[in-house]
C-alpha positions as CSV (number, residue, x, y, z in Angstrom):
1,M,131.0,81.0,170.1
2,D,131.9,82.5,166.7
3,T,130.6,86.2,166.5
4,L,131.2,86.6,163.2
5,S,128.4,84.7,162.0
6,Y,126.2,86.7,163.4
7,K,127.4,90.4,161.7
8,T,124.4,92.2,159.7
9,I,125.8,92.0,156.2
10,S,125.1,95.8,154.4
11,L,125.8,95.8,151.0
12,N,127.0,98.8,149.0
13,K,126.8,99.8,145.2
14,A,130.2,97.9,144.4
15,T,129.3,94.8,146.5
16,V,126.0,94.2,144.9
17,N,125.4,91.2,142.4
18,K,123.0,92.0,140.0
19,E,121.1,89.8,137.7
20,W,118.9,89.6,134.1
21,I,116.2,87.8,134.8
22,I,112.9,87.0,132.3
23,V,109.3,86.5,133.2
24,D,106.4,85.9,131.3
25,A,103.2,87.7,131.5
26,T,101.5,85.4,129.8
27,G,98.0,84.8,131.7
28,Q,99.1,86.5,134.7
29,S,96.8,88.6,136.8
30,L,98.4,92.5,136.4
31,G,98.5,93.0,140.2
32,R,100.3,89.8,141.4
33,L,102.7,90.1,138.4
34,A,103.3,94.0,139.5
35,S,103.8,93.5,143.2
36,K,106.5,90.4,142.4
37,V,108.3,92.1,139.7
38,A,108.2,95.2,142.5
39,K,109.7,92.8,145.0
40,L,112.4,91.7,142.2
41,I,113.7,95.2,141.2
42,R,113.9,96.2,144.5
43,G,116.0,93.1,145.8
44,K,113.2,91.8,148.8
45,Y,114.4,88.4,147.3
46,K,117.5,88.3,148.5
47,P,119.4,87.2,151.4
48,G,121.1,90.4,151.7
49,F,119.1,92.8,151.1
50,T,119.9,96.7,152.4
51,P,117.0,99.4,152.4
52,H,118.6,101.9,150.9
53,V,120.7,100.9,147.8
54,D,119.8,99.5,144.6
55,C,120.5,95.3,145.0
56,G,117.6,94.6,142.9
57,D,118.0,92.4,139.9
58,N,117.1,93.6,136.0
59,V,113.7,92.6,135.2
60,I,112.8,91.8,131.5
61,V,108.5,91.7,130.7
62,V,107.6,90.2,128.0
63,N,104.1,89.3,126.5
64,A,102.6,92.5,128.7
65,E,99.6,92.3,126.0
66,K,98.5,89.1,127.6
67,I,98.0,90.0,130.8
68,N,94.6,88.8,132.9
69,M,92.7,91.4,135.3
70,T,89.7,89.5,137.3
71,G,85.7,90.5,137.3
72,K,84.8,94.0,136.0
73,K,88.4,96.0,136.7
74,W,89.1,96.4,132.9
75,T,86.0,98.9,132.7
76,D,85.0,99.8,136.8
77,R,88.4,100.9,137.8
78,Q,89.5,104.6,137.5
79,L,93.0,105.5,137.2
80,F,93.8,109.0,137.2
81,R,96.9,111.2,135.7
82,H,97.0,115.5,135.6
83,T,97.9,117.3,132.6
84,G,99.4,119.9,135.3
85,Y,96.7,122.4,134.0
86,P,93.9,124.2,136.0
87,G,90.7,121.3,136.0
88,G,93.4,119.0,133.9
89,Q,92.4,115.9,135.6
90,I,92.0,112.9,133.0
91,R,90.1,109.7,134.3
92,E,90.8,106.4,132.4
93,T,90.0,102.9,132.8
94,P,92.1,100.3,132.6
95,E,90.8,99.0,129.5
96,D,91.6,102.9,127.6
97,I,95.1,102.8,129.0
98,F,96.0,99.1,127.7
99,N,94.1,99.8,124.4
100,R,96.3,102.9,123.8
101,N,99.6,101.2,125.0
102,P,99.7,97.7,127.1
103,V,103.5,98.5,128.2
104,K,102.1,102.0,130.2
105,L,99.4,99.6,132.1
106,V,102.4,97.5,133.5
107,E,104.5,100.3,134.0
108,K,102.1,102.0,136.2
109,S,101.6,98.9,138.5
110,V,104.4,98.2,138.9
111,K,105.9,102.1,139.6
112,G,102.7,102.5,142.1
113,M,104.4,100.0,144.5
114,L,107.9,101.6,144.6
115,P,108.8,103.8,146.9
116,R,108.4,107.5,145.8
117,T,112.1,108.9,146.4
118,R,115.5,109.3,144.3
119,L,116.3,106.0,144.8
120,G,112.6,104.4,143.8
121,R,113.1,106.6,140.7
122,A,116.9,104.7,140.3
123,I,115.3,101.1,140.8
124,F,112.6,101.5,138.0
125,K,114.6,102.2,135.3
126,N,116.0,98.4,135.5
127,L,112.8,97.5,134.6
128,Y,112.0,96.6,130.8
129,I,108.9,95.7,129.4
130,Y,107.7,94.6,126.4
131,T,104.7,93.6,123.8
132,G,105.4,90.1,122.5
133,T,108.3,87.7,123.1
134,E,111.3,89.8,121.4
135,H,113.8,91.7,123.1
136,G,117.0,93.3,123.0
137,H,118.7,92.1,125.8
138,E,120.3,88.9,124.5
139,A,124.0,89.5,125.1
140,Q,122.6,89.9,129.0
141,K,122.5,86.1,129.3
142,P,119.1,86.7,131.3
143,K,117.1,84.0,133.2
144,E,113.7,82.3,133.0
145,L,112.1,82.6,135.9
146,N,108.3,81.5,136.6
147,L,106.4,84.1,138.8
148,N,104.4,81.1,140.0
149,T,107.3,79.7,142.4
150,I,108.2,82.6,144.2
151,K,105.9,83.7,146.9
């Protein structure tokens, strides 16, 4: 029996193969988009996933202003932030955040699905979100990915 085929592969920073991926947010539901993008930048779709290493891909999300939310989530859901001062808690609806900056709403959704550690903060830097179809990463030759094809 070949025992080498049973060895667990543990990736490190030097052996990770990072790719650039473009995701179109047109017509996508915000939560489903965010969970799939979080898995992509974390590297969970890769066979050599290692939890303590940044082994995910660089993801570019375009058309952030064309996301959807079902039901009354635009107006009834409340998102909280704090200014840091006493009594500085601020409640906002997704509609308020979206009207101010659609990129912030997608960023907040994806960031909430990443680990709250140094690695999670480093992984979050691999996410690039843009309104419209223009982005400045043509030199990296990103690949188009349809989120409806992955689970």
